[in-house]
C-alpha atoms as one frame of an Amber mdcrd trajectory, in Angstrom:
protein
 -50.705  -0.783 -32.316 -50.091  -4.664 -31.317 -52.585  -3.652 -28.287 -55.055
  -2.340 -30.910 -55.021  -5.731 -32.832 -55.924  -7.607 -30.465 -58.462  -5.497
 -28.782 -59.758  -5.267 -32.329 -62.858  -8.173 -32.306 -64.863  -6.575 -29.793
 -64.432  -3.678 -30.872 -66.183  -5.030 -33.604 -68.603  -6.699 -31.954 -70.479
  -3.458 -30.351 -71.531  -2.481 -34.097 -69.978  -1.600 -37.497 -70.085   2.204
 -37.225 -67.997   2.062 -33.951 -65.588  -0.012 -35.891 -65.383   2.214 -38.905
 -64.723   5.709 -36.939 -62.048   4.053 -35.426 -60.315   2.956 -38.422 -61.333
   6.465 -39.978 -59.636   8.252 -37.208 -56.484   5.977 -37.540 -56.345   6.826
 -40.713 -56.372  10.157 -40.157 -53.481  10.520 -37.375 -51.324   8.268 -39.735
 -51.758  11.030 -42.546 -51.327  13.783 -39.936 -48.183  12.523 -37.926 -45.095
  13.358 -40.181 -46.707  16.985 -40.561 -47.065  16.655 -36.426 -43.137  16.711
 -36.648 -40.394  19.940 -36.161 -38.042  19.491 -39.234 -34.501  19.440 -38.384
 -35.859  18.616 -34.611 -34.453  14.893 -32.496 -37.178  12.994 -32.328 -34.927
  12.048 -28.946 -32.868  15.559 -27.817 -29.402  15.184 -26.207 -28.919  16.129
 -22.884 -27.539  18.883 -21.559 -24.359  20.121 -23.284 -22.615  20.148 -19.873
 -23.258  16.722 -19.639 -20.486  15.492 -21.459 -17.863  16.741 -18.600 -19.024
  14.273 -15.922 -17.924  10.317 -16.286 -20.973   8.452 -18.149 -22.572   4.712
 -16.077 -21.326   2.475 -18.929 -24.665   0.340 -17.296 -27.109   2.841 -18.177
 -27.155   3.424 -22.692 -29.068   6.654 -22.088 -25.805   8.308 -20.512 -24.128
   7.588 -24.080 -23.507  10.539 -26.543 -25.806   9.802 -29.877 -24.702   9.354
 -32.967 -23.808  12.586 -34.866 -23.502  13.670 -38.496 -19.617  15.040 -37.049
 -20.188  18.281 -38.208 -18.555  20.221 -35.080 -15.515  18.414 -36.652 -16.220
  18.575 -40.492 -15.637  22.344 -39.715 -12.491  21.937 -38.315  -9.531  22.207
 -40.489  -6.324  20.740 -40.117  -3.071  20.964 -41.866  -1.307  17.503 -41.994
   2.340  16.610 -43.055   2.709  13.617 -44.621   5.264  11.363 -44.477   6.716
  12.359 -48.233   6.374  16.142 -46.193   3.853  17.310 -48.693   1.189  19.488
 -46.744  -2.494  18.264 -47.811  -5.958  20.470 -45.653  -8.271  18.036 -44.215
 -11.335  18.098 -42.117 -10.849  16.790 -38.573 -13.683  14.441 -39.467 -10.770
  12.796 -41.763  -7.983  12.930 -40.403  -8.857  11.549 -37.406 -10.213   8.982
 -39.282  -6.436   8.413 -40.300  -5.531   8.351 -36.782  -7.529   6.372 -35.044
  -7.260   3.548 -37.197  -3.479   3.676 -37.555  -2.045   4.402 -33.691  -5.100
   1.622 -32.789  -6.561  -1.903 -33.882  -9.587  -1.604 -35.325 -10.750  -4.744
 -34.034 -10.747  -3.671 -30.518 -13.772  -2.705 -28.230 -16.621   0.864 -29.400
 -15.820   2.956 -26.931 -11.699   2.573 -26.855 -11.849   3.900 -30.359 -13.701
   6.549 -28.770 -11.328   7.141 -26.629  -8.918   7.024 -28.630 -10.395   9.494
 -30.817 -10.516  11.360 -28.060  -7.008  11.715 -27.127  -5.962  12.373 -30.730
  -7.965  15.201 -31.353  -7.170  17.070 -28.028  -3.691  15.828 -28.531  -3.957
  17.784 -32.311  -5.630  20.657 -31.042  -2.897  21.136 -28.482  -0.542  20.957
 -31.422  -2.412  23.854 -33.020  -2.960  25.816 -30.406   1.089  26.125 -30.271
   1.847  27.394 -32.348   5.321  25.642 -31.875   6.648  26.583 -35.303   7.904
  22.593 -35.786   6.294  21.467 -39.107   6.686  24.654 -41.529   3.018  25.025
 -43.403   1.020  22.226 -40.747  -0.239  21.680 -37.475   0.863  17.951 -37.171
   2.462  15.484 -38.663   2.483  12.207 -39.223   5.286  10.812 -37.885   4.574
   8.600 -35.024   7.479   9.492 -33.185   6.937  13.344 -33.639   3.021  13.578
 -33.355   0.465  10.826 -34.579   0.229   7.843 -36.907  -1.709   8.569 -39.945
  -3.174   6.384 -42.588  -5.257   6.902 -45.484  -8.297   5.080 -46.061  -7.601
   3.592 -48.841  -4.653   1.878 -47.344  -6.386   0.626 -44.110  -9.193  -0.850
 -46.294  -6.538  -2.902 -47.965  -4.891  -3.947 -44.968  -8.251  -5.492 -43.167
  -9.422  -6.203 -46.270 -13.008  -8.639 -45.813 -12.844  -6.907 -42.637 -12.543
  -4.093 -44.429 -16.414  -2.126 -44.320 -17.066  -3.515 -40.925 -13.808  -1.642
 -39.559 -13.949   1.096 -41.828 -17.436   1.676 -40.307 -16.579   1.204 -36.828
 -14.334   3.758 -36.550 -16.568   5.788 -38.251 -18.925   5.603 -35.136 -16.154
   6.384 -33.388 -15.648   9.566 -34.115 -18.596  10.623 -35.017 -20.123   9.591
 -31.589 -17.875  11.337 -30.161 -18.318  14.777 -31.823 -15.714  17.846 -30.629
 -14.860  15.887 -28.123 -11.710  16.033 -25.960 -10.117  15.463 -23.022 -10.110
  18.570 -20.216  -8.605  20.157 -17.330  -8.757  23.532 -15.603 -11.391  23.611
 -19.025  -8.050  23.672 -21.079  -7.057  20.370 -23.794  -4.611  18.339 -21.967
  -1.818  16.955 -23.769  -3.260  13.306 -23.960  -0.508  11.091 -24.073  -1.162
   7.294 -24.739   0.812   4.242 -25.733   0.614   0.770 -26.544   0.675  -1.572
 -22.979   1.298  -1.395 -19.602   2.890  -3.289 -17.393   0.076  -3.400 -14.071
   0.236   0.422 -13.922   1.053   3.743 -16.452   3.725   5.909 -15.333   4.284
   9.108 -13.673   5.917  12.031 -16.743   7.283  13.170 -14.039   9.554   9.483
 -13.877   9.725  10.043 -18.254  10.824  13.587 -18.474  11.198  15.464 -15.197
   8.224  17.476 -14.919   5.322  16.299 -12.789   1.348  16.496 -14.184  -1.124
  16.525 -12.625  -3.435  14.060 -15.252  -0.716  12.474 -15.764   0.183  10.584
 -12.862   0.639   7.047 -12.247  -2.467   4.046 -12.283  -3.670   0.858 -12.475
  -3.897  -0.626 -15.895  -5.630  -3.282 -16.490  -4.038  -5.810 -19.434  -2.115
  -8.811 -19.369  -1.538 -11.692 -21.154  -3.603 -10.523 -24.203  -1.108  -7.931
 -25.167   0.489  -9.645 -28.435   4.172  -9.577 -27.779   3.562  -8.878 -23.980
   6.724 -10.015 -22.396  10.166 -10.059 -24.998  13.776 -10.374 -24.450  16.444
  -8.715 -26.108  20.033 -10.196 -26.003  22.974  -7.809 -26.066  27.309  -8.753
 -26.283  29.049  -6.884 -23.896  30.446  -5.579 -26.708  27.111  -3.355 -28.217
  26.625  -3.160 -25.137  29.822  -0.845 -24.199  29.674   0.731 -27.613  26.345
   1.933 -27.418  26.729   3.154 -23.761  30.161   4.755 -24.208  28.674   6.399
 -27.882  25.996   8.377 -25.952  27.774   8.194 -22.297  31.338   9.042 -22.932
  31.837   9.105 -19.035  30.793   5.582 -18.272  33.264   3.062 -17.128  32.953
   0.169 -18.132  36.421  -1.067 -17.605  35.717  -3.782 -15.212  34.070  -7.749
 -15.120  30.318  -7.235 -17.024  28.926  -8.915 -14.239  29.156  -5.419 -12.340
  28.514  -2.591 -15.201  24.938  -2.555 -14.048  23.956  -1.566 -10.446  20.924
  -1.889  -8.274  17.532  -0.775 -10.202  15.206   1.868  -8.294  11.883   0.998
  -9.365   7.857   2.236  -9.085   5.501   0.552  -8.207   4.454  -0.994 -11.499
   7.952  -2.584 -11.853   9.172   0.289 -14.186  12.355   0.922 -14.275  12.806
   5.134 -12.199  16.999   4.849 -12.839  19.635   2.522 -12.729  23.511   2.238
 -12.415  25.626   1.627 -15.872  29.755   2.389 -15.051  28.896   4.753 -12.711
  26.399   6.745 -15.204  22.959   6.471 -13.393  20.179   6.471 -16.073  16.471
   6.778 -16.081  14.511   3.469 -17.364  13.882   5.347 -20.306  17.160   6.562
 -21.338  18.157   3.290 -20.788  14.953   1.714 -22.890  16.365   4.176 -25.884
  19.755   2.687 -25.831  18.958  -0.571 -26.327  16.004  -0.298 -28.142  13.772
  -2.296 -25.122  10.277  -1.807 -25.891   9.246   0.132 -22.793  11.201   0.582
 -19.271   9.387  -2.274 -16.990  12.860  -4.560 -17.566  15.346  -6.888 -15.952
  18.613  -7.243 -16.881  20.830 -10.195 -16.361  24.605 -11.599 -17.301  25.398
 -14.793 -17.599  28.849 -14.654 -18.501  28.994 -14.444 -22.480  25.800 -12.073
 -22.803  23.112  -9.097 -20.841  19.224 -10.017 -21.307  16.337  -7.650 -20.926
  13.392  -8.985 -19.814  10.756  -6.157 -20.597   6.865  -6.121 -20.133   4.453
  -3.647 -22.323   4.894  -1.460 -24.962   5.991   2.708 -24.968   6.780   5.457
 -22.537   4.630   4.458 -20.198   2.375   8.186 -19.664  -1.246   8.327 -20.178
  -3.667   6.056 -21.440  -2.734   2.442 -22.276  -4.594   1.321 -25.051  -4.664
  -1.892 -24.697  -5.635  -1.268 -21.173  -8.780   0.919 -22.183 -10.056  -2.010
 -24.224  -9.749  -3.928 -21.213 -11.923  -1.507 -19.496 -14.018  -1.133 -22.783
 -14.894  -5.185 -22.336 -16.023  -5.052 -18.687 -18.071  -2.194 -19.664 -16.339
   1.001 -19.322 -17.585   3.701 -21.438 -14.723   5.713 -23.387 -15.176   8.746
 -20.767 -14.763   6.292 -17.435 -11.409   5.278 -19.378 -10.584   8.700 -20.569
 -10.944  10.474 -16.695  -9.436   6.827 -15.067  -6.002   7.502 -17.190  -5.928
  11.162 -17.118  -6.580  11.455 -13.612  -8.599  14.864 -12.516  -9.556  15.213
 -16.565 -12.909  15.893 -17.639 -14.705  15.476 -21.448 -16.037  18.315 -22.749
 -16.294  20.149 -25.714 -13.240  21.416 -27.770 -15.825  23.552 -30.361
């Protein structure tokens, strides 16, 4: 329209009849244009259905998924066991909104929230397909120590205060913008484990649970001091260490000087503890983490003559996707597919249904 307006003086200069004819054609065209667009068809068609399986180039906005209505997720149901033991049925879309709101800060980058939505969707599908019967009558529970955290929309918005509208819409876009997408390895949905923050690298699953998983390998993770409580300390007396240890491992010998209770730790590339002797019993880093309520298995322990001090970095079991690492990647321009295929080695992003 700007180009026609710019040249309109020349058209009038060449005669009134020509100007009237052009104007008439424009009016007719604008009147009939809506009739030429098929109803129900988007003006911009999405890419090939299989294109979501390949990592996107975050510098190319055309590679990002177009916003959708969430029709795929709204056609799926999730039976959720709430914290009070009730079982409620939600659409997958509404359930995922509550999971993303509970599991990841809404202030995070939108691409990180999309990665979280995909991981949560994939985790949920695996729970639904497992048929374990862990939660009779339900697919999954709202306990983050067992399954995934979940928060109702009203509670989340009350917590966000003045940011409620912005954050609510942001999470809605993250869920709808990844409608039906999950993380696949050899064509099957994966165990999409995630945690809060890593100390430079994630942890190979074999170090935590003793089983090697092809897509849960150790990779670099870019978060750092911007993470709240990234470095923490736990101080315990010798009596506390002895009591906790013997309750869980009665074969440990803690009769000597406390300075010799802990042996030399074996560490992974990220500095996390693979194993460490304690009173003659060799424990994994995750066992020590659980035993003394540490935020992660990346720790050092020292004895000052009166107490043990554990200096800890990061938060969580360290396997799979780091949430703060995902946010750091998103800030640097990575799309959600780039994030997911980085943290889940050899996996692809594709349709779950």
